[in-house]
C-alpha positions as CSV (number, residue, x, y, z in Angstrom):
1,M,25.1,13.9,10.5
2,Q,23.9,16.5,8.0
3,K,23.9,20.0,9.1
4,G,27.1,20.7,10.7
5,N,26.5,18.1,14.0
6,K,22.9,18.9,13.8
7,I,21.4,15.1,13.3
8,R,18.1,14.1,10.9
9,L,15.7,12.1,13.2
10,F,12.3,11.1,12.3
11,L,10.4,10.8,14.6
12,V,6.7,8.0,13.2
13,D,3.9,7.3,15.7
14,D,0.2,7.6,14.5
15,D,-0.4,9.1,18.3
16,A,0.1,12.9,17.7
17,L,0.0,13.7,21.3
18,F,2.8,11.4,21.6
19,L,4.2,12.4,18.5
20,K,4.2,16.2,19.4
21,T,5.6,15.5,23.5
22,L,8.3,13.6,21.5
23,E,9.2,16.3,19.3
24,I,9.2,19.0,22.0
25,E,11.7,16.6,24.1
26,F,14.0,16.2,21.6
27,L,13.6,19.7,20.5
28,Q,14.4,21.0,24.0
29,H,17.1,18.6,24.8
30,A,19.5,18.9,21.8
31,D,20.3,20.4,18.3
32,F,18.1,18.4,16.1
33,I,16.0,18.4,12.6
34,I,13.9,17.0,13.2
35,E,10.4,14.9,10.5
36,T,7.4,13.8,12.1
37,F,4.9,11.6,10.1
38,A,2.1,9.8,11.3
39,T,2.3,6.7,9.5
40,G,5.0,4.4,8.2
41,E,3.9,5.3,4.2
42,L,4.8,8.9,5.1
43,C,8.2,8.3,6.0
44,M,9.2,6.4,3.5
45,E,7.8,9.0,1.0
46,H,10.6,11.2,3.0
47,L,14.0,8.9,3.3
48,S,15.3,10.8,0.4
49,N,16.2,13.0,3.1
50,N,18.3,11.0,4.8
51,P,17.4,10.9,8.2
52,D,20.8,9.1,10.9
53,V,17.9,7.9,13.3
54,I,14.0,6.9,12.9
55,I,11.9,6.2,15.3
56,L,9.3,4.0,14.6
57,D,6.3,3.1,16.6
58,Y,5.4,-0.7,16.6
59,L,1.8,-0.8,15.6
60,L,0.9,2.7,13.4
61,N,-2.8,1.7,12.9
62,G,-4.4,3.9,14.7
63,I,-4.8,6.5,12.0
64,D,-5.8,4.4,9.6
65,K,-6.4,0.6,9.9
66,Y,-5.2,-0.5,6.8
67,A,-1.4,1.2,7.0
68,M,1.5,-0.4,7.3
69,N,2.5,-1.3,10.9
70,G,5.9,-0.7,12.5
71,I,7.3,-3.8,11.5
72,E,6.5,-4.0,7.6
73,T,7.8,-0.2,7.7
74,L,10.9,-0.9,9.0
75,D,11.5,-3.8,6.6
76,K,10.8,-1.3,3.9
77,I,13.6,1.2,5.9
78,K,16.3,-1.5,5.3
79,S,15.4,-2.3,1.9
80,F,16.3,1.6,1.3
81,N,19.0,1.4,3.4
82,P,20.4,-0.8,5.6
83,D,22.1,1.5,7.4
84,I,19.8,3.7,8.8
85,P,19.2,3.0,12.8
86,V,16.0,2.2,13.8
87,V,14.7,2.5,17.5
88,M,11.2,0.5,17.7
89,L,8.5,2.4,20.1
90,S,5.7,0.4,21.6
91,A,3.1,0.4,24.3
92,Q,3.3,-3.4,24.4
93,D,5.9,-4.3,27.2
94,K,6.1,-7.7,25.9
95,I,9.2,-9.2,25.4
96,D,8.5,-11.4,22.3
97,V,7.5,-8.1,20.6
98,A,11.1,-6.8,21.2
99,I,12.5,-9.7,19.8
100,N,10.5,-9.5,16.5
101,C,12.0,-6.1,15.9
102,M,15.7,-6.7,16.3
103,H,15.2,-10.5,14.0
104,H,13.7,-7.3,11.4
105,R,17.2,-5.2,12.5
106,A,15.6,-2.6,14.5
107,F,18.8,-1.4,16.8
108,D,16.6,-1.2,19.7
109,Y,13.6,-1.3,21.6
110,V,11.9,0.8,24.1
111,V,8.3,1.1,25.8
112,K,6.7,3.5,25.9
113,S,6.6,5.0,29.3
114,E,7.5,8.0,31.5
115,T,11.4,7.2,30.8
116,A,11.0,6.5,27.3
117,F,12.6,10.2,26.3
118,M,15.5,9.5,28.4
119,R,16.4,6.3,26.9
120,L,15.8,7.1,23.6
121,Q,18.3,9.8,24.3
122,K,20.7,7.7,25.5
123,I,20.0,5.2,22.5
124,I,21.2,8.0,20.4
125,T,24.0,9.6,22.8
126,T,25.6,6.0,22.5
127,L,24.7,5.8,19.1
128,F,26.4,8.4,17.4
129,R,29.3,8.1,20.4
130,Y,30.1,4.9,17.9
131,K,29.7,6.3,14.7
132,R,32.1,9.1,15.8
133,M,34.7,6.9,16.9
134,E,33.6,4.3,14.1
135,K,34.9,7.4,11.8
136,T,38.6,8.2,13.8
137,L,38.5,4.6,13.3
138,N,38.7,4.6,9.4
139,W,40.7,7.7,9.3
140,Y,43.7,6.5,11.5
141,M,43.2,2.7,9.5
142,E,44.0,4.6,6.1
143,R,47.2,6.5,7.1
144,V,48.5,3.9,9.0
């Protein structure tokens, strides 16, 4: 995490309304540094900003039908830095889509719905609680 305890969050979705809604929800409920992108390509161009977590749409072809899809973007993110947690987001409520995302090393999969934000918030909270515990354990192990 950077700048104190602020989490740098990348939101990547080709649905401008959903993207803005997510951004507003996160800004209202926690202290995040948020960067938004309409394509996977734009997200990739900014990975040097070191996001703590990325929320990534599965399809990503609404603006440009030739744009990278979410799985291609996920693979490139993991090639850049395998430790960046990526939560896949999709309107598709299909188990095979979720399994495919997990095979490509997504941290989790969330279906776009009226409860998506609450679920994303819980995932991020759990993720950073685990990271804090891991740091504490590493600190302790160095001193033993």
